[in-house]
VMD Tcl script that draws the C-alpha trace (Angstrom):
set ca {
  {-56.34 78.94 -33.52}
  {-54.25 80.47 -30.26}
  {-56.55 79.03 -27.56}
  {-56.61 75.69 -29.43}
  {-52.72 75.99 -29.52}
  {-52.66 76.89 -25.94}
  {-54.85 73.70 -25.05}
  {-52.44 71.42 -27.61}
  {-49.47 72.80 -25.45}
  {-51.37 72.41 -21.83}
  {-51.86 69.24 -22.56}
  {-47.87 68.40 -23.70}
  {-46.99 69.75 -20.54}
  {-49.20 66.88 -18.63}
  {-46.21 64.50 -19.18}
  {-44.53 66.63 -16.48}
  {-47.36 66.44 -14.02}
  {-47.50 63.71 -11.19}
  {-51.09 63.53 -12.16}
  {-50.16 61.21 -15.03}
  {-48.53 59.10 -12.92}
  {-51.64 56.17 -12.58}
  {-52.07 55.79 -16.60}
  {-48.32 55.67 -17.24}
  {-48.05 51.68 -16.60}
  {-51.29 51.13 -19.35}
  {-49.24 53.18 -21.71}
  {-46.05 51.11 -21.07}
  {-47.18 47.84 -20.70}
  {-47.91 48.19 -24.77}
  {-44.59 50.01 -25.40}
  {-42.68 46.67 -26.79}
  {-45.46 46.40 -29.12}
  {-45.67 47.94 -32.61}
  {-46.68 51.39 -32.07}
  {-49.05 51.78 -35.14}
  {-51.11 48.60 -34.22}
  {-50.88 49.15 -30.34}
  {-49.42 52.30 -29.14}
  {-51.41 54.70 -31.57}
  {-54.72 53.08 -31.26}
  {-54.23 52.90 -27.40}
  {-53.50 56.75 -27.18}
  {-56.31 57.29 -29.45}
  {-58.78 56.00 -27.55}
  {-57.67 57.62 -24.41}
  {-58.07 61.03 -26.28}
  {-61.15 60.99 -27.48}
  {-62.69 59.28 -24.33}
  {-61.05 62.16 -22.26}
  {-62.50 64.95 -24.82}
  {-65.98 63.44 -24.82}
  {-66.40 63.01 -20.90}
  {-64.59 66.00 -19.82}
  {-66.74 67.75 -22.25}
  {-70.03 66.43 -20.83}
  {-68.76 66.84 -17.13}
  {-68.29 70.95 -17.79}
  {-71.32 71.46 -18.76}
  {-73.36 68.24 -17.72}
  {-75.71 67.75 -14.84}
  {-75.14 65.60 -11.89}
  {-76.50 62.41 -13.78}
  {-73.22 62.86 -15.79}
  {-71.19 63.15 -13.20}
  {-72.66 59.71 -11.51}
  {-72.30 58.06 -15.19}
  {-68.73 59.47 -15.15}
  {-68.26 57.91 -11.70}
  {-69.92 54.52 -12.77}
  {-67.62 54.47 -15.95}
  {-64.59 54.90 -14.49}
  {-65.37 51.83 -11.85}
  {-65.86 49.69 -15.22}
  {-62.64 51.01 -16.21}
  {-60.75 49.80 -13.04}
  {-62.28 46.65 -13.35}
  {-61.00 46.33 -17.11}
  {-57.76 47.95 -15.82}
  {-57.36 45.49 -13.31}
  {-57.97 42.37 -15.64}
  {-55.35 43.74 -17.79}
  {-52.80 43.86 -15.25}
  {-53.61 40.28 -13.93}
  {-53.33 39.30 -17.68}
  {-49.63 40.93 -17.64}
  {-48.49 39.23 -14.35}
  {-50.12 35.56 -15.02}
  {-51.83 35.43 -18.70}
  {-52.45 31.50 -18.24}
  {-54.24 31.83 -14.43}
  {-56.38 34.79 -15.67}
  {-57.40 32.99 -18.91}
  {-58.52 30.01 -16.07}
  {-59.97 31.87 -13.29}
  {-61.34 34.92 -15.03}
  {-62.99 32.88 -18.20}
  {-66.45 35.37 -17.80}
  {-64.70 38.25 -18.57}
  {-61.84 37.21 -21.17}
  {-62.96 39.62 -23.32}
  {-62.41 42.48 -21.30}
  {-59.39 41.60 -19.31}
  {-57.27 38.19 -19.43}
  {-57.17 38.05 -23.24}
  {-57.34 42.00 -23.84}
  {-53.01 41.66 -23.58}
  {-52.71 37.87 -24.54}
  {-54.47 38.06 -27.71}
  {-53.66 41.26 -28.78}
  {-49.76 40.47 -28.10}
  {-50.35 37.03 -30.16}
  {-52.05 39.26 -32.91}
  {-49.48 41.44 -33.06}
  {-46.25 38.65 -33.01}
  {-48.66 37.10 -36.20}
  {-48.64 40.45 -38.28}
  {-52.09 40.81 -37.19}
  {-53.84 43.89 -35.86}
  {-54.63 43.97 -31.97}
  {-55.93 47.61 -32.93}
  {-59.60 46.64 -31.32}
  {-58.13 45.46 -27.84}
  {-55.46 48.49 -27.93}
  {-58.06 51.01 -28.51}
  {-60.42 49.49 -25.88}
  {-57.71 49.83 -23.33}
  {-57.12 53.68 -24.27}
  {-60.68 54.25 -24.12}
  {-60.68 52.62 -20.47}
  {-57.43 54.58 -19.68}
  {-59.54 57.76 -21.08}
  {-62.22 56.98 -18.63}
  {-59.42 56.94 -15.55}
  {-57.25 59.53 -16.85}
  {-57.66 62.75 -14.41}
  {-55.32 65.36 -15.38}
  {-54.92 68.55 -12.70}
  {-56.63 71.56 -13.73}
  {-53.82 73.92 -13.98}
  {-54.22 77.41 -15.70}
  {-54.66 76.56 -19.01}
  {-57.19 73.55 -18.34}
  {-58.79 75.86 -15.78}
  {-59.63 78.23 -18.61}
  {-61.09 75.23 -20.95}
  {-63.35 74.10 -18.58}
  {-64.50 77.34 -17.30}
  {-65.36 78.58 -20.32}
  {-66.96 75.76 -21.01}
  {-68.94 76.30 -18.12}
  {-70.22 79.80 -19.23}
  {-70.68 79.26 -22.68}
  {-72.11 76.05 -22.83}
  {-71.60 72.86 -24.89}
  {-70.29 73.93 -28.05}
  {-67.87 72.05 -31.12}
  {-65.15 74.59 -29.65}
  {-65.50 73.50 -26.05}
  {-65.04 69.96 -27.44}
  {-62.33 70.76 -29.97}
  {-60.15 72.54 -27.31}
  {-60.70 69.97 -24.56}
  {-59.62 67.30 -28.00}
  {-56.49 69.96 -28.65}
  {-55.30 69.45 -24.90}
  {-55.84 65.46 -24.97}
  {-53.91 65.31 -28.40}
  {-51.35 67.34 -26.51}
  {-50.91 64.81 -23.54}
  {-51.27 61.89 -26.09}
  {-48.05 63.20 -27.76}
  {-46.06 63.47 -25.05}
  {-47.13 60.04 -24.32}
  {-46.31 58.85 -27.76}
  {-42.70 60.13 -27.61}
  {-42.40 58.18 -24.15}
  {-44.11 55.01 -25.74}
  {-41.50 55.36 -28.52}
  {-38.31 55.85 -25.58}
  {-39.91 53.16 -23.50}
  {-40.35 50.76 -26.22}
  {-36.31 50.81 -27.25}
  {-35.36 50.54 -23.61}
  {-37.89 47.81 -23.39}
  {-36.32 45.95 -26.27}
  {-32.62 46.58 -25.48}
  {-33.37 45.29 -22.30}
  {-34.88 42.49 -23.35}
  {-32.26 41.35 -26.65}
  {-29.29 42.32 -23.91}
  {-30.33 41.11 -20.39}
  {-33.29 38.19 -20.99}
  {-35.71 40.18 -18.58}
  {-38.53 40.56 -20.89}
  {-40.81 38.49 -18.46}
  {-39.73 39.97 -15.35}
  {-40.52 43.98 -17.24}
  {-43.80 42.33 -18.26}
  {-44.62 41.66 -14.59}
  {-43.22 44.35 -13.13}
  {-45.37 46.55 -15.38}
  {-48.45 44.80 -14.28}
  {-47.71 45.16 -10.63}
  {-47.35 48.79 -11.48}
  {-50.43 48.92 -13.30}
  {-52.18 46.66 -10.00}
  {-50.98 49.59 -7.91}
  {-52.11 52.56 -10.13}
  {-55.88 51.29 -10.31}
  {-55.32 51.14 -6.11}
  {-54.21 54.57 -6.21}
  {-57.32 55.60 -8.31}
  {-59.51 53.90 -7.02}
  {-58.62 55.01 -3.39}
  {-58.68 58.58 -5.00}
  {-54.85 59.63 -4.79}
  {-55.16 60.55 -8.34}
  {-57.13 63.71 -7.74}
  {-56.00 63.89 -4.06}
  {-52.17 63.58 -3.08}
  {-50.93 63.68 -6.83}
  {-53.03 67.01 -7.25}
  {-51.48 68.87 -4.23}
  {-48.01 68.08 -6.13}
  {-48.99 68.67 -9.21}
  {-50.13 72.55 -8.16}
  {-46.29 73.30 -8.20}
  {-44.78 71.31 -11.17}
  {-46.43 72.66 -14.43}
  {-48.71 75.67 -13.42}
  {-45.88 78.45 -13.65}
  {-45.21 76.61 -17.27}
  {-48.63 76.81 -18.24}
  {-48.93 80.53 -16.50}
  {-46.27 81.43 -19.28}
  {-47.98 80.53 -22.09}
  {-50.83 82.25 -21.41}
  {-48.93 85.27 -20.59}
  {-46.99 84.84 -24.06}
  {-50.66 84.52 -25.80}
  {-52.37 87.55 -24.96}
  {-56.22 87.49 -24.08}
  {-56.22 84.34 -22.75}
  {-56.13 83.73 -18.78}
  {-58.95 81.86 -17.37}
  {-62.19 83.58 -17.06}
  {-62.31 83.69 -13.35}
  {-62.21 86.50 -11.02}
  {-58.57 86.60 -10.54}
  {-56.92 89.97 -10.89}
  {-55.08 89.89 -14.30}
  {-53.45 93.47 -14.07}
  {-54.25 93.57 -18.03}
  {-53.02 96.94 -19.34}
  {-55.54 99.14 -21.10}
  {-55.15 98.45 -24.96}
  {-53.06 101.75 -25.58}
  {-51.41 104.56 -23.70}
  {-53.24 107.40 -22.44}
  {-52.99 110.10 -25.05}
  {-52.43 107.94 -28.33}
  {-54.53 107.46 -30.90}
  {-56.92 104.77 -29.72}
  {-57.91 102.11 -31.92}
  {-61.12 100.96 -33.39}
  {-61.83 97.27 -31.82}
  {-65.20 96.89 -33.20}
  {-68.40 98.05 -32.70}
  {-70.98 97.75 -29.41}
  {-72.66 94.74 -29.65}
  {-76.12 94.42 -29.20}
  {-77.43 94.77 -25.36}
  {-80.76 92.86 -26.18}
  {-79.74 89.59 -25.01}
  {-80.08 90.94 -21.02}
  {-82.72 89.23 -18.97}
  {-83.66 92.54 -17.10}
  {-82.38 96.07 -16.24}
  {-81.96 97.80 -13.34}
  {-81.97 101.69 -12.47}
  {-82.97 102.05 -16.42}
  {-85.18 101.20 -18.86}
  {-83.45 98.58 -21.48}
  {-80.87 100.52 -23.32}
  {-79.54 99.97 -26.91}
  {-76.82 101.20 -29.54}
  {-79.79 103.79 -31.19}
  {-80.05 105.04 -27.64}
  {-76.99 105.60 -26.59}
  {-75.50 106.98 -30.17}
  {-74.08 110.54 -29.08}
  {-72.77 109.00 -25.40}
  {-69.34 107.76 -24.51}
  {-70.10 104.60 -23.17}
  {-67.94 102.37 -20.29}
  {-69.30 99.00 -20.27}
  {-68.07 97.15 -17.24}
  {-68.47 93.34 -16.78}
  {-69.00 92.47 -13.04}
  {-70.26 89.67 -10.69}
  {-71.17 90.64 -7.15}
  {-69.45 88.07 -5.04}
  {-66.18 88.84 -7.51}
  {-63.62 90.35 -4.73}
  {-61.42 91.67 -8.24}
  {-64.84 93.47 -9.27}
  {-65.43 95.08 -5.57}
  {-62.26 96.56 -5.55}
  {-62.80 98.12 -8.78}
  {-65.91 99.20 -8.04}
  {-65.41 102.43 -6.39}
  {-63.54 104.04 -9.15}
  {-66.33 102.97 -11.59}
  {-68.72 104.60 -9.20}
  {-66.58 107.80 -9.17}
  {-66.16 107.96 -13.21}
  {-70.15 107.48 -13.19}
  {-70.33 110.13 -11.09}
  {-68.02 112.81 -11.91}
  {-68.78 112.82 -15.77}
  {-72.27 111.75 -15.92}
  {-73.11 115.30 -16.59}
  {-70.65 115.34 -19.33}
  {-71.68 112.47 -22.09}
  {-70.63 109.25 -20.45}
  {-72.73 106.43 -19.62}
  {-71.81 103.68 -17.35}
  {-73.39 100.35 -17.66}
  {-72.55 97.29 -15.35}
  {-72.95 94.23 -16.92}
  {-73.90 91.49 -14.15}
  {-72.56 88.08 -15.62}
  {-73.02 85.33 -12.76}
  {-70.23 83.08 -12.09}
  {-72.24 81.13 -9.66}
  {-75.69 79.89 -9.38}
  {-76.79 81.90 -6.82}
  {-75.99 85.05 -8.38}
  {-78.64 84.46 -10.84}
  {-81.40 85.21 -8.18}
  {-82.47 88.83 -9.25}
  {-82.53 89.45 -5.85}
  {-79.66 88.92 -4.57}
  {-78.22 90.98 -7.13}
  {-80.83 93.87 -6.36}
  {-79.82 93.59 -2.80}
  {-76.18 93.81 -4.04}
  {-76.60 96.91 -6.16}
  {-78.07 98.52 -3.41}
  {-75.44 97.56 -0.72}
  {-72.56 98.78 -3.05}
  {-74.66 102.33 -3.99}
  {-74.63 101.45 -7.53}
  {-77.00 103.92 -9.17}
  {-75.89 103.75 -12.69}
  {-77.77 100.97 -15.65}
  {-76.89 97.39 -14.54}
  {-77.85 94.93 -17.31}
  {-78.60 91.45 -15.59}
  {-76.71 88.70 -18.22}
  {-77.77 85.80 -16.99}
  {-77.64 83.81 -20.09}
  {-74.38 85.32 -21.08}
  {-75.45 86.85 -24.18}
  {-73.78 90.36 -23.40}
  {-70.95 88.66 -22.41}
  {-70.48 86.59 -25.61}
  {-71.52 89.48 -27.85}
  {-68.12 91.34 -26.82}
  {-66.36 87.68 -26.57}
  {-65.69 88.80 -22.98}
  {-64.13 85.93 -20.73}
  {-62.80 88.22 -17.64}
  {-64.48 89.66 -14.26}
  {-64.11 92.53 -13.96}
  {-63.26 93.55 -17.85}
  {-63.81 97.48 -18.95}
  {-64.85 98.40 -22.73}
  {-64.55 101.70 -23.96}
  {-66.82 102.96 -26.65}
  {-66.95 106.53 -28.30}
  {-69.82 108.69 -29.36}
  {-70.07 106.47 -32.90}
  {-70.59 103.35 -31.13}
  {-67.09 102.04 -31.66}
  {-65.06 100.10 -29.19}
  {-61.83 102.10 -29.05}
  {-60.07 100.12 -25.78}
  {-60.65 98.00 -23.22}
  {-58.88 96.97 -19.84}
  {-59.32 93.32 -17.89}
  {-58.68 93.48 -14.40}
  {-58.16 95.19 -11.50}
  {-55.65 98.18 -11.46}
  {-54.20 100.89 -14.26}
  {-57.43 103.19 -12.89}
  {-55.88 106.69 -13.61}
  {-54.93 105.54 -17.33}
  {-58.16 104.17 -17.77}
  {-59.83 107.37 -17.25}
  {-57.54 109.27 -19.42}
  {-58.86 107.15 -21.94}
  {-62.52 108.09 -20.64}
  {-61.56 111.89 -21.14}
  {-60.00 111.38 -24.43}
  {-63.40 110.07 -26.10}
  {-65.31 112.94 -24.56}
  {-62.86 115.07 -25.92}
  {-63.25 113.65 -28.96}
  {-67.33 114.04 -28.74}
  {-66.96 117.53 -27.87}
  {-67.91 117.41 -24.56}
  {-66.59 119.76 -21.86}
  {-64.66 118.31 -19.25}
  {-64.49 118.52 -15.25}
  {-61.41 120.52 -13.94}
  {-60.20 117.47 -12.15}
  {-56.64 115.76 -13.53}
  {-57.22 112.61 -14.15}
  {-54.44 111.23 -11.53}
  {-56.71 112.22 -9.07}
  {-58.02 109.07 -9.42}
  {-55.13 107.19 -9.01}
  {-54.58 108.92 -5.46}
  {-58.14 108.42 -4.06}
  {-58.80 108.05 -0.53}
  {-58.04 104.69 0.41}
  {-61.22 102.43 0.52}
  {-62.24 100.35 3.47}
  {-63.39 96.94 3.74}
  {-63.38 94.57 0.74}
  {-63.33 97.56 -1.46}
  {-59.77 98.30 -0.09}
  {-57.17 97.61 -2.88}
  {-55.01 94.39 -2.48}
  {-51.46 94.30 -0.80}
  {-49.93 92.82 -3.83}
  {-46.54 92.27 -2.37}
  {-47.80 90.44 0.12}
  {-50.34 88.19 -1.91}
  {-48.88 85.30 -2.64}
  {-52.23 82.86 -2.18}
  {-54.50 82.49 -5.52}
  {-58.21 82.24 -5.90}
  {-59.02 78.84 -4.81}
  {-62.79 77.07 -5.62}
  {-64.20 74.43 -3.11}
  {-66.49 72.55 -5.74}
  {-64.81 69.57 -7.40}
  {-65.37 71.50 -10.99}
  {-62.12 73.53 -10.45}
  {-60.41 72.42 -7.02}
  {-57.25 72.43 -6.86}
  {-54.52 71.65 -3.39}
  {-57.41 69.71 -1.47}
  {-55.38 68.08 1.10}
  {-57.82 66.03 3.07}
  {-56.86 62.54 3.05}
  {-58.73 60.26 0.12}
  {-59.58 63.37 -1.83}
  {-62.71 64.74 -2.51}
  {-65.66 62.61 -3.18}
  {-67.84 64.54 -5.82}
  {-71.60 64.47 -5.74}
  {-72.04 62.32 -2.27}
  {-72.05 63.03 1.33}
  {-68.61 61.95 2.47}
  {-67.11 62.59 6.04}
  {-63.53 64.38 5.52}
  {-61.11 64.97 7.84}
  {-58.55 68.22 8.44}
  {-54.83 66.72 8.46}
  {-52.27 67.77 11.06}
  {-50.35 70.20 8.88}
  {-50.53 72.27 5.83}
  {-48.29 73.73 3.31}
  {-48.75 77.39 1.67}
  {-52.02 77.00 -0.54}
  {-53.27 73.98 0.71}
  {-56.93 73.49 2.36}
  {-59.08 71.02 3.78}
  {-62.61 70.09 4.96}
  {-63.62 68.40 8.34}
  {-66.81 66.88 9.04}
  {-69.45 65.78 7.03}
  {-69.71 67.69 3.71}
  {-71.40 66.94 -0.06}
  {-69.04 68.86 -2.38}
  {-70.54 69.56 -5.62}
  {-69.58 70.84 -9.07}
  {-69.29 74.95 -7.35}
  {-69.39 74.66 -3.87}
  {-69.12 72.57 -1.03}
  {-71.99 71.95 1.33}
  {-71.98 71.40 5.06}
  {-74.54 68.04 6.24}
  {-73.89 68.11 9.96}
  {-73.00 71.03 12.16}
  {-69.67 71.55 13.15}
  {-68.00 71.18 10.15}
  {-64.45 73.18 9.55}
  {-62.48 74.54 6.48}
  {-58.84 75.00 6.90}
  {-56.47 76.71 4.42}
  {-52.92 77.81 4.82}
  {-52.53 81.09 3.08}
  {-50.05 84.33 2.84}
  {-52.13 87.55 2.14}
  {-53.12 90.58 4.37}
  {-56.89 89.36 3.58}
  {-58.76 86.81 3.16}
  {-62.19 86.03 1.80}
  {-64.88 83.35 1.58}
  {-68.05 83.34 -0.82}
  {-70.86 81.70 1.50}
  {-74.55 81.37 1.20}
  {-76.69 80.29 3.89}
  {-78.91 77.01 4.16}
  {-81.69 76.49 1.14}
  {-84.50 77.69 3.33}
  {-82.52 80.79 4.36}
  {-81.77 80.03 7.69}
  {-78.65 81.70 9.09}
  {-75.81 79.58 9.70}
  {-73.44 80.86 12.78}
  {-69.19 80.37 12.81}
  {-66.01 80.76 14.09}
  {-62.83 82.06 12.73}
  {-59.65 81.36 14.26}
  {-55.99 82.26 12.90}
  {-53.12 79.76 13.95}
  {-55.47 78.91 16.40}
  {-56.35 81.70 18.38}
  {-59.28 84.52 17.70}
  {-58.26 86.73 15.00}
  {-58.52 89.68 17.23}
  {-57.02 93.20 15.35}
  {-57.07 91.09 12.59}
  {-60.56 90.48 11.99}
  {-62.33 91.02 8.77}
  {-65.18 93.13 8.18}
  {-67.56 90.24 8.68}
  {-66.27 89.18 11.91}
  {-66.11 90.03 15.41}
  {-62.78 90.05 17.42}
  {-63.33 87.07 19.18}
  {-64.13 85.32 15.69}
  {-67.97 84.93 15.60}
  {-70.22 85.99 12.66}
  {-73.08 84.80 10.55}
  {-73.89 83.69 7.38}
  {-77.23 85.19 6.41}
  {-76.68 86.06 2.70}
  {-75.42 84.97 -0.46}
  {-72.10 87.13 -0.67}
  {-68.43 87.32 -0.50}
  {-67.47 87.92 3.54}
  {-64.37 89.31 4.62}
  {-62.60 87.11 7.25}
  {-59.23 87.90 8.09}
  {-57.64 91.62 7.62}
  {-54.15 91.76 8.92}
  {-52.38 94.85 10.16}
  {-48.43 95.30 10.30}
  {-46.57 92.15 9.09}
  {-47.82 89.71 6.53}
  {-47.03 86.26 6.96}
  {-47.71 82.71 6.40}
  {-50.95 81.76 8.53}
  {-53.55 79.19 8.93}
  {-57.07 80.47 8.61}
  {-59.95 77.92 9.90}
  {-63.58 78.51 9.89}
  {-66.06 76.17 11.96}
  {-69.50 76.30 11.19}
  {-71.84 75.75 14.07}
  {-74.84 74.83 12.22}
  {-75.33 72.67 9.17}
  {-76.51 73.66 6.23}
  {-73.82 76.49 4.77}
  {-72.49 76.64 1.02}
  {-68.91 77.54 0.33}
  {-67.60 78.36 -2.75}
  {-64.40 80.13 -3.04}
  {-61.25 81.76 -1.19}
  {-59.99 85.08 -2.44}
  {-56.97 86.88 -1.11}
  {-56.07 90.51 -1.19}
}
mol new
graphics top color blue
foreach p $ca { graphics top sphere $p radius 0.5 }
foreach p [lrange $ca 0 end-1] q [lrange $ca 1 end] { graphics top cylinder $p $q radius 0.2 }
display resetview
């Protein structure tokens, strides 16, 4: 219920986003007609079509994306004819007679039916369906939560229900706009006699909207404007409703479920671990084998920077309390397709010096059993198999260790002498495991695949699913990014088709990381990094030399920038000297 309410409120907020602008002319064009016979069917058609298309796109394959693109072009033709009908009804009827049922008569016949007291409902519904195909709302925090959950958990009635609730929220705010617009239109028409001019102005606006959508401005320029318009409001809603943040690798800094030293509640029982597709460092474990042990379940994935920064603490807990009744189980739940490869996970487990049991949760069966939504996530289970506490995101390590000690004490196990606070003062980590500089962290995790991309600044926007030439603009504002060269942008990554391609990002953080993979055949890809147009020098990350050179030879997160001293707003650029690289996501620290 919380998620449904959240989705609905997120939809209501879209009226404040510039991404709604391209569909407003089609909505306002019928604001002077009776709402029940014109505006309401339009909004119903728009809502249902968006929910259907978004549900398919969230979990669909490439053919679904292609079908959606075809549908958008058909809808553009329909709306262009509708705009012409607004401008010149008689001319459109004569010149476009083969398409009258789709365009010219859509407006004239519906208006005539409304004037005569008949329906016009079917025509408005069809226009609403076309509008739903054209609508591309900006993926803010709330819509990102819904789409990510759909991608992880698969198609379901719940997913479609959340998308429908989001669309209904948008329809509610648009209905209010229609109500206000209809009264303004009627007043102007009655007092000033300018009804025909208003009609033609709406026709011009509708044609401009068709051009804007056809040029990709709705998913390019307007998306960039929208990143600052509603994101803070949506994040505020996420904070009000606990446990509803997006299921991404972003650091959420959620507090553990109870302060250390206080009685811990019972939150449930340990779900089945039988859904694991494999195990590393251990034979398969189950609840019966774990009875009498205190268990820490750590959900992680090896390219998630937040998981990597939490990993040293989990390793130390496993080592420190192994002989005192604690079992740590890492549940590896992949975020990207390459993290489903068992060989990649085995290599990561070895490189990260993970020696405790790791369950491979490629089907997200354990994830769903815990009703989990986050990387990293820690669940604390007592010796009776009951979940007693949880913690989402980074931080609060001393408090988490106190919970471990409390559960061990309840089970009657002896404890080592070290105070729990020792973990908070642990030796600073090196490389990607070093804790983030939160005071200077002003750039968010940013995905490059079109399913979750935001703040993309290359002219013309992304061209999903096909090879296209991109250009890096002369200037980027904070947190904008762009591609240069020939790339194919897929749902979760961007693949470079020809050598010499670039990615630029304007960021503000101490560290910059990029999740990368080599060419499909495993051929390494050389790269060169610059910061503010110069080799990084002392600001080079662990995977870059001082002169900016490096190589992509594994599927993993690469640390490209680590600044020393003052941290400010900088422009990062990486150039790939060979084709075939896959780029997934930027993360910062």
